[in-house]
C-alpha positions, 0 to 999 in steps of 0.5 A, spaced: 304 240 394 303 240 401 306 247 402 302 250 396 295 248 399 297 250 406 299 257 403 291 258 402 289 256 409 287 249 407 290 243 411 294 238 407 291 231 408 296 225 406 292 220 401 295 213 400 297 211 393 292 206 390 295 201 386 292 197 380 288 191 381 286 189 375 291 186 369 289 187 362 291 182 357 293 185 350 295 179 347 290 176 342 284 179 338 281 182 344 287 186 346 288 188 339 281 191 339 282 195 346 288 198 343 285 200 336 279 203 340 283 207 345 288 209 340 282 212 336 279 215 342 286 219 343 286 221 336 279 224 336 280 227 343 287 230 341 286 232 334 289 239 334 295 237 338 297 232 333 296 237 328 301 241 331 306 236 333 306 234 325 308 241 323 313 242 328 
């Protein structure tokens, strides 16, 4: 990454890795609701991708 950026005359800056601070408990009714809603969002967002994968 650094060499790619420096080719264009921009100085590369080191960014620290950000670790997740929260943990999601996906067990139980609330967890099932989260999984269902995220799945619906992914299916709605990537409709064409899933169609292409289905017909490969």
